[in-house]
MOPAC internal coordinates of N, CA, C and O (Angstrom, degrees):
PM7 1SCF
backbone

  N    0.0000 0     0.00 0     0.00 0    0    0    0
  C    1.4330 1     0.00 0     0.00 0    1    0    0
  C    1.5120 1   108.93 1     0.00 0    2    1    0
  O    1.2310 1   121.87 1   -45.35 1    3    2    1
  N    1.2900 1   114.03 1   134.65 1    3    2    1
  C    1.4560 1   119.62 1   179.72 1    5    3    2
  C    1.5227 1   111.33 1   -86.81 1    6    5    3
  O    1.2310 1   122.83 1   -19.05 1    7    6    5
  N    1.2753 1   112.18 1   160.95 1    7    6    5
  C    1.4609 1   118.89 1   179.56 1    9    7    6
  C    1.5274 1   109.43 1   -83.65 1   10    9    7
  O    1.2310 1   120.08 1   -41.95 1   11   10    9
  N    1.3569 1   117.45 1   138.05 1   11   10    9
  C    1.4522 1   121.12 1   179.83 1   13   11   10
  C    1.5283 1   109.66 1   -78.06 1   14   13   11
  O    1.2310 1   120.64 1   -42.45 1   15   14   13
  N    1.3116 1   116.39 1   137.55 1   15   14   13
  C    1.4665 1   118.61 1   172.17 1   17   15   14
  C    1.5233 1   108.70 1   -98.39 1   18   17   15
  O    1.2310 1   120.14 1    -1.83 1   19   18   17
  N    1.3319 1   117.35 1   178.17 1   19   18   17
  C    1.4564 1   119.90 1  -174.85 1   21   19   18
  C    1.5204 1   112.84 1   -62.77 1   22   21   19
  O    1.2310 1   119.87 1   148.89 1   23   22   21
  N    1.3007 1   117.86 1   -31.11 1   23   22   21
  C    1.4609 1   119.52 1   179.64 1   25   23   22
  C    1.5162 1   111.38 1   -65.92 1   26   25   23
  O    1.2310 1   119.91 1   152.37 1   27   26   25
  N    1.3225 1   117.78 1   -27.63 1   27   26   25
  C    1.4571 1   121.39 1  -178.51 1   29   27   26
  C    1.5284 1   112.89 1   -91.18 1   30   29   27
  O    1.2310 1   119.93 1   168.30 1   31   30   29
  N    1.3042 1   117.73 1   -11.70 1   31   30   29
  C    1.4621 1   121.43 1  -177.10 1   33   31   30
  C    1.5256 1   109.77 1   -95.09 1   34   33   31
  O    1.2310 1   119.43 1   -70.54 1   35   34   33
  N    1.3402 1   118.69 1   109.46 1   35   34   33
  C    1.4595 1   120.69 1  -177.88 1   37   35   34
  C    1.5343 1   112.81 1   -64.23 1   38   37   35
  O    1.2310 1   119.75 1   148.89 1   39   38   37
  N    1.3200 1   118.08 1   -31.11 1   39   38   37
  C    1.4599 1   120.24 1   179.88 1   41   39   38
  C    1.5216 1   110.44 1   -67.14 1   42   41   39
  O    1.2310 1   119.96 1   141.42 1   43   42   41
  N    1.3156 1   117.69 1   -38.58 1   43   42   41
  C    1.4632 1   120.92 1  -179.44 1   45   43   42
  C    1.5246 1   111.12 1   -70.03 1   46   45   43
  O    1.2310 1   120.17 1   143.89 1   47   46   45
  N    1.3148 1   117.27 1   -36.11 1   47   46   45
  C    1.4578 1   119.50 1  -178.32 1   49   47   46
  C    1.5261 1   112.53 1   -73.89 1   50   49   47
  O    1.2310 1   119.44 1   155.87 1   51   50   49
  N    1.3129 1   118.68 1   -24.13 1   51   50   49
  C    1.4579 1   120.37 1  -179.80 1   53   51   50
  C    1.5272 1   112.20 1   -94.90 1   54   53   51
  O    1.2310 1   119.56 1   175.05 1   55   54   53
  N    1.3225 1   118.44 1    -4.95 1   55   54   53
  C    1.4636 1   121.22 1  -178.36 1   57   55   54
  C    1.5280 1   111.26 1   -70.42 1   58   57   55
  O    1.2310 1   120.03 1   140.28 1   59   58   57
  N    1.3072 1   117.54 1   -39.72 1   59   58   57
  C    1.4641 1   120.24 1  -177.29 1   61   59   58
  C    1.5301 1   112.68 1   -64.97 1   62   61   59
  O    1.2310 1   118.48 1   133.09 1   63   62   61
  N    1.3168 1   120.51 1   -46.91 1   63   62   61
  C    1.4690 1   119.16 1   176.84 1   65   63   62
  C    1.5380 1   112.43 1   -61.79 1   66   65   63
  O    1.2310 1   119.78 1   142.98 1   67   66   65
  N    1.3274 1   118.03 1   -37.02 1   67   66   65
  C    1.4644 1   120.47 1   178.10 1   69   67   66
  C    1.5160 1   110.87 1   -67.00 1   70   69   67
  O    1.2310 1   120.57 1   141.41 1   71   70   69
  N    1.3229 1   116.51 1   -38.59 1   71   70   69
  C    1.4590 1   120.76 1   177.98 1   73   71   70
  C    1.5312 1   110.33 1   -65.31 1   74   73   71
  O    1.2310 1   120.39 1   136.59 1   75   74   73
  N    1.3156 1   116.87 1   -43.41 1   75   74   73
  C    1.4702 1   121.00 1   179.01 1   77   75   74
  C    1.5249 1   110.72 1   -64.65 1   78   77   75
  O    1.2310 1   120.11 1   138.99 1   79   78   77
  N    1.3146 1   117.40 1   -41.01 1   79   78   77
  C    1.4631 1   120.77 1   178.79 1   81   79   78
  C    1.5281 1   110.44 1   -65.49 1   82   81   79
  O    1.2310 1   120.37 1   140.20 1   83   82   81
  N    1.3139 1   116.89 1   -39.80 1   83   82   81
  C    1.4611 1   120.52 1   177.75 1   85   83   82
  C    1.5218 1   111.68 1   -64.64 1   86   85   83
  O    1.2310 1   120.50 1   137.97 1   87   86   85
  N    1.3233 1   116.65 1   -42.03 1   87   86   85
  C    1.4623 1   120.38 1   178.81 1   89   87   86
  C    1.5245 1   110.74 1   -66.07 1   90   89   87
  O    1.2310 1   120.15 1   139.08 1   91   90   89
  N    1.3142 1   117.33 1   -40.92 1   91   90   89
  C    1.4698 1   120.71 1   178.72 1   93   91   90
  C    1.5254 1   110.48 1   -64.23 1   94   93   91
  O    1.2310 1   120.26 1   140.82 1   95   94   93
  N    1.3107 1   117.11 1   -39.18 1   95   94   93
  C    1.4672 1   120.89 1   177.86 1   97   95   94
  C    1.5198 1   110.83 1   -64.66 1   98   97   95
  O    1.2310 1   120.26 1   137.06 1   99   98   97
  N    1.3221 1   117.11 1   -42.94 1   99   98   97
  C    1.4629 1   121.00 1   179.29 1  101   99   98
  C    1.5296 1   111.23 1   -62.42 1  102  101   99
  O    1.2310 1   120.57 1   137.88 1  103  102  101
  N    1.3160 1   116.53 1   -42.12 1  103  102  101
  C    1.4669 1   120.46 1   178.63 1  105  103  102
  C    1.5269 1   110.35 1   -65.15 1  106  105  103
  O    1.2310 1   120.29 1   136.47 1  107  106  105
  N    1.3200 1   117.04 1   -43.53 1  107  106  105
  C    1.4678 1   120.94 1  -179.86 1  109  107  106
  C    1.5308 1   110.89 1   -62.76 1  110  109  107
  O    1.2310 1   120.06 1   139.10 1  111  110  109
  N    1.3243 1   117.50 1   -40.90 1  111  110  109
  C    1.4623 1   120.60 1   178.39 1  113  111  110
  C    1.5252 1   111.25 1   -66.02 1  114  113  111
  O    1.2310 1   120.31 1   141.64 1  115  114  113
  N    1.3200 1   117.02 1   -38.36 1  115  114  113
  C    1.4611 1   120.97 1   177.06 1  117  115  114
  C    1.5141 1   112.19 1   -63.42 1  118  117  115
  O    1.2310 1   120.44 1   134.87 1  119  118  117
  N    1.3139 1   116.76 1   -45.13 1  119  118  117
  C    1.4645 1   121.32 1   178.73 1  121  119  118
  C    1.5300 1   110.32 1   -63.90 1  122  121  119
  O    1.2310 1   120.38 1   137.59 1  123  122  121
  N    1.3199 1   116.87 1   -42.41 1  123  122  121
  C    1.4646 1   120.65 1   179.30 1  125  123  122
  C    1.5293 1   111.26 1   -63.66 1  126  125  123
  O    1.2310 1   120.20 1   140.54 1  127  126  125
  N    1.3252 1   117.22 1   -39.46 1  127  126  125
  C    1.4615 1   120.34 1   179.02 1  129  127  126
  C    1.5269 1   111.07 1   -64.48 1  130  129  127
  O    1.2310 1   120.18 1   137.28 1  131  130  129
  N    1.3192 1   117.25 1   -42.72 1  131  130  129
  C    1.4637 1   120.81 1   178.16 1  133  131  130
  C    1.5296 1   111.30 1   -65.57 1  134  133  131
  O    1.2310 1   120.21 1   139.28 1  135  134  133
  N    1.3129 1   117.21 1   -40.72 1  135  134  133
  C    1.4634 1   120.70 1   178.67 1  137  135  134
  C    1.5224 1   110.43 1   -65.13 1  138  137  135
  O    1.2310 1   120.15 1   140.93 1  139  138  137
  N    1.3160 1   117.32 1   -39.07 1  139  138  137
  C    1.4682 1   121.04 1   179.67 1  141  139  138
  C    1.5220 1   110.69 1   -63.66 1  142  141  139
  O    1.2310 1   120.15 1   139.58 1  143  142  141
  N    1.3252 1   117.32 1   -40.42 1  143  142  141
  C    1.4606 1   120.85 1   178.43 1  145  143  142
  C    1.5244 1   110.01 1   -61.89 1  146  145  143
  O    1.2310 1   120.54 1   132.42 1  147  146  145
  N    1.3246 1   116.57 1   -47.58 1  147  146  145
  C    1.4608 1   119.75 1  -178.23 1  149  147  146
  C    1.5271 1   111.65 1   -66.10 1  150  149  147
  O    1.2310 1   120.15 1   136.15 1  151  150  149
  N    1.3215 1   117.32 1   -43.85 1  151  150  149
  C    1.4644 1   120.22 1   178.55 1  153  151  150
  C    1.5235 1   111.35 1   -65.84 1  154  153  151
  O    1.2310 1   120.44 1   145.22 1  155  154  153
  N    1.3203 1   116.76 1   -34.78 1  155  154  153
  C    1.4578 1   120.57 1   177.41 1  157  155  154
  C    1.5157 1   112.02 1   -63.86 1  158  157  155
  O    1.2310 1   120.37 1   138.47 1  159  158  157
  N    1.3297 1   116.91 1   -41.53 1  159  158  157
  C    1.4645 1   120.73 1   177.81 1  161  159  158
  C    1.5247 1   110.41 1   -63.57 1  162  161  159
  O    1.2310 1   120.56 1   136.88 1  163  162  161
  N    1.3063 1   116.53 1   -43.12 1  163  162  161
  C    1.4584 1   120.92 1   179.57 1  165  163  162
  C    1.5266 1   110.21 1   -63.52 1  166  165  163
  O    1.2310 1   120.77 1   136.33 1  167  166  165
  N    1.3140 1   116.13 1   -43.67 1  167  166  165
  C    1.4552 1   121.15 1  -179.59 1  169  167  166
  C    1.5295 1   111.03 1   -65.40 1  170  169  167
  O    1.2310 1   120.26 1   137.22 1  171  170  169
  N    1.3286 1   117.10 1   -42.78 1  171  170  169
  C    1.4649 1   120.32 1   177.83 1  173  171  170
  C    1.5254 1   110.99 1   -60.36 1  174  173  171
  O    1.2310 1   120.28 1   133.73 1  175  174  173
  N    1.3230 1   117.06 1   -46.27 1  175  174  173
  C    1.4668 1   120.88 1  -179.60 1  177  175  174
  C    1.5295 1   110.86 1   -61.17 1  178  177  175
  O    1.2310 1   120.58 1   139.10 1  179  178  177
  N    1.3245 1   116.50 1   -40.90 1  179  178  177
  C    1.4637 1   120.85 1   178.69 1  181  179  178
  C    1.5204 1   111.11 1   -64.52 1  182  181  179
  O    1.2310 1   120.12 1   137.70 1  183  182  181
  N    1.3301 1   117.38 1   -42.30 1  183  182  181
  C    1.4604 1   121.24 1  -179.37 1  185  183  182
  C    1.5275 1   111.80 1   -69.06 1  186  185  183
  O    1.2310 1   120.29 1   141.94 1  187  186  185
  N    1.3217 1   117.05 1   -38.06 1  187  186  185
  C    1.4692 1   120.60 1   177.55 1  189  187  186
  C    1.5237 1   109.72 1   -64.34 1  190  189  187
  O    1.2310 1   120.65 1   137.34 1  191  190  189
  N    1.3172 1   116.36 1   -42.66 1  191  190  189
  C    1.4652 1   120.03 1   178.14 1  193  191  190
  C    1.5280 1   111.15 1   -62.92 1  194  193  191
  O    1.2310 1   120.21 1   141.50 1  195  194  193
  N    1.3284 1   117.21 1   -38.50 1  195  194  193
  C    1.4690 1   120.56 1   178.27 1  197  195  194
  C    1.5301 1   110.58 1   -65.00 1  198  197  195
  O    1.2310 1   119.70 1   138.59 1  199  198  197
  N    1.3353 1   118.18 1   -41.41 1  199  198  197
  C    1.4660 1   120.96 1   176.27 1  201  199  198
  C    1.5240 1   110.67 1   -62.59 1  202  201  199
  O    1.2310 1   120.83 1   136.60 1  203  202  201
  N    1.3213 1   116.01 1   -43.40 1  203  202  201
  C    1.4552 1   120.80 1  -178.66 1  205  203  202
  C    1.5302 1   111.06 1   -59.16 1  206  205  203
  O    1.2310 1   121.03 1   132.92 1  207  206  205
  N    1.3259 1   115.63 1   -47.08 1  207  206  205
  C    1.4688 1   120.03 1  -179.33 1  209  207  206
  C    1.5295 1   111.88 1   -69.58 1  210  209  207
  O    1.2310 1   120.80 1   134.25 1  211  210  209
  N    1.3186 1   116.07 1   -45.75 1  211  210  209
  C    1.4606 1   120.38 1  -173.09 1  213  211  210
  C    1.5221 1   112.76 1   -65.51 1  214  213  211
  O    1.2310 1   120.41 1   140.64 1  215  214  213
  N    1.3251 1   116.82 1   -39.36 1  215  214  213
  C    1.4637 1   120.47 1  -176.24 1  217  215  214
  C    1.5325 1   112.61 1  -109.50 1  218  217  215
  O    1.2310 1   119.95 1  -169.23 1  219  218  217
  N    1.3206 1   117.70 1    10.77 1  219  218  217
  C    1.4609 1   123.16 1   177.12 1  221  219  218
  C    1.5317 1   111.40 1    54.14 1  222  221  219
  O    1.2310 1   121.20 1  -123.38 1  223  222  221
  N    1.3438 1   115.30 1    56.62 1  223  222  221
  C    1.4609 1   121.81 1  -178.75 1  225  223  222
  C    1.5269 1   109.71 1  -108.72 1  226  225  223
  O    1.2310 1   120.75 1   -22.24 1  227  226  225
  N    1.3340 1   116.16 1   157.76 1  227  226  225
  C    1.4618 1   118.81 1   172.06 1  229  227  226
  C    1.5352 1   108.40 1   -80.96 1  230  229  227
  O    1.2310 1   120.61 1   -13.33 1  231  230  229
  N    1.3116 1   116.43 1   166.67 1  231  230  229
  C    1.4691 1   120.34 1  -174.75 1  233  231  230
  C    1.5305 1   114.06 1   -59.61 1  234  233  231
  O    1.2310 1   119.20 1   131.96 1  235  234  233
  N    1.3555 1   119.14 1   -48.04 1  235  234  233
  C    1.4762 1   117.78 1  -179.48 1  237  235  234
  C    1.5279 1   112.94 1   -62.31 1  238  237  235
  O    1.2310 1   120.29 1   142.25 1  239  238  237
  N    1.3271 1   117.06 1   -37.75 1  239  238  237
  C    1.4652 1   120.24 1   179.89 1  241  239  238
  C    1.5247 1   110.89 1   -68.31 1  242  241  239
  O    1.2310 1   120.54 1   136.48 1  243  242  241
  N    1.3210 1   116.58 1   -43.52 1  243  242  241
  C    1.4652 1   120.16 1   178.72 1  245  243  242
  C    1.5231 1   110.85 1   -63.29 1  246  245  243
  O    1.2310 1   120.23 1   140.24 1  247  246  245
  N    1.3286 1   117.16 1   -39.76 1  247  246  245
  C    1.4686 1   120.85 1   178.93 1  249  247  246
  C    1.5211 1   110.60 1   -64.64 1  250  249  247
  O    1.2310 1   120.74 1   133.81 1  251  250  249
  N    1.3296 1   116.20 1   -46.19 1  251  250  249
  C    1.4701 1   119.99 1   179.72 1  253  251  250
  C    1.5201 1   110.96 1   -62.61 1  254  253  251
  O    1.2310 1   120.64 1   136.39 1  255  254  253
  N    1.3295 1   116.37 1   -43.61 1  255  254  253
  C    1.4671 1   121.03 1   179.13 1  257  255  254
  C    1.5262 1   110.71 1   -60.83 1  258  257  255
  O    1.2310 1   120.12 1   135.43 1  259  258  257
  N    1.3227 1   117.38 1   -44.57 1  259  258  257
  C    1.4617 1   121.24 1  -178.49 1  261  259  258
  C    1.5275 1   111.52 1   -64.04 1  262  261  259
  O    1.2310 1   120.61 1   132.51 1  263  262  261
  N    1.3282 1   116.45 1   -47.49 1  263  262  261
  C    1.4765 1   119.69 1  -177.97 1  265  263  262
  C    1.5317 1   110.85 1   -63.34 1  266  265  263
  O    1.2310 1   120.49 1   138.26 1  267  266  265
  N    1.3263 1   116.67 1   -41.74 1  267  266  265
  C    1.4559 1   120.04 1   178.89 1  269  267  266
  C    1.5277 1   111.27 1   -69.01 1  270  269  267
  O    1.2310 1   120.24 1   142.15 1  271  270  269
  N    1.3266 1   117.15 1   -37.85 1  271  270  269
  C    1.4661 1   120.65 1   178.34 1  273  271  270
  C    1.5244 1   111.20 1   -63.92 1  274  273  271
  O    1.2310 1   120.25 1   144.45 1  275  274  273
  N    1.3113 1   117.12 1   -35.55 1  275  274  273
  C    1.4785 1   119.75 1   177.20 1  277  275  274
  C    1.5201 1   110.64 1   -64.15 1  278  277  275
  O    1.2310 1   120.54 1   145.25 1  279  278  277
  N    1.3306 1   116.58 1   -34.75 1  279  278  277
  C    1.4637 1   120.45 1  -176.86 1  281  279  278
  C    1.5283 1   112.89 1   -85.37 1  282  281  279
  O    1.2310 1   120.09 1   141.37 1  283  282  281
  N    1.3477 1   117.43 1   -38.63 1  283  282  281
  C    1.4636 1   119.61 1  -169.98 1  285  283  282
  C    1.5216 1   115.12 1  -120.37 1  286  285  283
  O    1.2310 1   120.00 1   166.35 1  287  286  285
  N    1.3111 1   117.61 1   -13.65 1  287  286  285
  C    1.4527 1   120.36 1  -175.40 1  289  287  286
  C    1.5161 1   109.89 1   107.97 1  290  289  287
  O    1.2310 1   120.72 1   -27.75 1  291  290  289
  N    1.3283 1   116.22 1   152.25 1  291  290  289
  C    1.4549 1   120.69 1  -171.27 1  293  291  290
  C    1.5295 1   113.23 1   -67.89 1  294  293  291
  O    1.2310 1   119.80 1   137.03 1  295  294  293
  N    1.3276 1   117.99 1   -42.97 1  295  294  293
  C    1.4638 1   120.64 1  -177.84 1  297  295  294
  C    1.5183 1   112.04 1   -61.14 1  298  297  295
  O    1.2310 1   120.69 1   133.76 1  299  298  297
  N    1.3090 1   116.29 1   -46.24 1  299  298  297
  C    1.4604 1   120.77 1   178.71 1  301  299  298
  C    1.5214 1   111.13 1   -64.75 1  302  301  299
  O    1.2310 1   120.50 1   137.57 1  303  302  301
  N    1.3180 1   116.66 1   -42.43 1  303  302  301
  C    1.4647 1   120.78 1   179.37 1  305  303  302
  C    1.5197 1   110.31 1   -63.49 1  306  305  303
  O    1.2310 1   120.31 1   138.48 1  307  306  305
  N    1.3255 1   117.01 1   -41.52 1  307  306  305
  C    1.4678 1   120.58 1   179.77 1  309  307  306
  C    1.5322 1   109.88 1   -60.33 1  310  309  307
  O    1.2310 1   120.21 1   134.46 1  311  310  309
  N    1.3193 1   117.21 1   -45.54 1  311  310  309
  C    1.4653 1   120.67 1   180.00 1  313  311  310
  C    1.5274 1   111.92 1   -62.95 1  314  313  311
  O    1.2310 1   120.10 1   142.10 1  315  314  313
  N    1.3177 1   117.41 1   -37.90 1  315  314  313
  C    1.4598 1   120.67 1  -178.05 1  317  315  314
  C    1.5264 1   112.25 1   -76.07 1  318  317  315
  O    1.2310 1   120.09 1   141.56 1  319  318  317
  N    1.3182 1   117.43 1   -38.44 1  319  318  317
  C    1.4628 1   120.78 1  -174.49 1  321  319  318
  C    1.5274 1   111.48 1   -90.01 1  322  321  319
  O    1.2310 1   119.97 1   133.94 1  323  322  321
  N    1.3119 1   117.66 1   -46.06 1  323  322  321
  C    1.4549 1   122.18 1  -173.27 1  325  323  322
  C    1.5184 1   111.48 1   -95.97 1  326  325  323
  O    1.2310 1   120.47 1   143.02 1  327  326  325
  N    1.3275 1   116.71 1   -36.98 1  327  326  325
  C    1.4620 1   120.37 1   179.33 1  329  327  326
  C    1.5137 1   112.01 1    87.38 1  330  329  327
  O    1.2310 1   120.89 1    49.48 1  331  330  329
  N    1.3225 1   115.90 1  -130.52 1  331  330  329
  C    1.4689 1   121.03 1  -173.48 1  333  331  330
  C    1.5190 1   113.79 1   -85.66 1  334  333  331
  O    1.2310 1   119.87 1   177.90 1  335  334  333
  N    1.3004 1   117.85 1    -2.10 1  335  334  333
  C    1.4667 1   119.15 1  -179.88 1  337  335  334
  C    1.5177 1   109.52 1   -62.25 1  338  337  335
  O    1.2310 1   120.67 1   -51.52 1  339  338  337
  N    1.3037 1   116.32 1   128.48 1  339  338  337
  C    1.4588 1   122.10 1  -178.84 1  341  339  338
  C    1.5303 1   109.41 1   -70.20 1  342  341  339
  O    1.2310 1   121.19 1   -44.65 1  343  342  341
  N    1.3173 1   115.33 1   135.35 1  343  342  341
  C    1.4591 1   118.98 1   176.93 1  345  343  342
  C    1.5148 1   111.38 1   -68.99 1  346  345  343
  O    1.2310 1   120.50 1   159.07 1  347  346  345
  N    1.3113 1   116.64 1   -20.93 1  347  346  345
  C    1.4550 1   120.42 1  -179.29 1  349  347  346
  C    1.5155 1   111.52 1    67.09 1  350  349  347
  O    1.2310 1   121.11 1    15.74 1  351  350  349
  N    1.2805 1   115.48 1  -164.26 1  351  350  349
  C    1.4627 1   122.03 1   177.65 1  353  351  350
  C    1.5117 1   106.83 1  -119.11 1  354  353  351
  O    1.2310 1   120.29 1   -97.96 1  355  354  353
  N    1.3285 1   117.06 1    82.04 1  355  354  353
  C    1.4508 1   119.13 1  -175.98 1  357  355  354
  C    1.5270 1   111.39 1   -65.65 1  358  357  355
  O    1.2310 1   121.37 1   -26.52 1  359  358  357
  N    1.2967 1   114.98 1   153.48 1  359  358  357
  C    1.4582 1   120.42 1   176.96 1  361  359  358
  C    1.5208 1   108.23 1   -67.46 1  362  361  359
  O    1.2310 1   120.44 1   -35.93 1  363  362  361
  N    1.3147 1   116.76 1   144.07 1  363  362  361
  C    1.4712 1   118.41 1   175.64 1  365  363  362
  C    1.5314 1   109.31 1   -61.75 1  366  365  363
  O    1.2310 1   120.65 1   -33.09 1  367  366  365
  N    1.3347 1   116.37 1   146.91 1  367  366  365
  C    1.4559 1   118.30 1  -178.77 1  369  367  366
  C    1.5256 1   111.12 1   -60.95 1  370  369  367
  O    1.2310 1   120.78 1   -40.94 1  371  370  369
  N    1.3134 1   116.12 1   139.06 1  371  370  369
  C    1.4600 1   119.64 1   178.62 1  373  371  370
  C    1.5178 1   109.43 1   -77.67 1  374  373  371
  O    1.2310 1   120.89 1   -36.04 1  375  374  373
  N    1.2877 1   115.90 1   143.96 1  375  374  373
  C    1.4696 1   120.75 1  -178.50 1  377  375  374
  C    1.4841 1   110.34 1  -118.85 1  378  377  375
  O    1.2310 1   120.10 1   180.00 1  379  378  377

């Protein structure tokens, strides 16, 4: 019996495409993770600015309210950060 070379071994011939597909997937996941971080920062900044304008808050208060609202919910965050101040009936944001 002769020894098989790589051309005759089906497992060896299919390893390279699987390796390339795995590497491409890893790169795509890395790029997506970086894009998500950047888009998340942009989205957070936009939402904090909307809170600041809508409820007439200063930047540190709006930031604290937003971060706490993400973790615990808006009603709870409002009570902890703002307290008894009535949210009122703010005007809908202009578009």
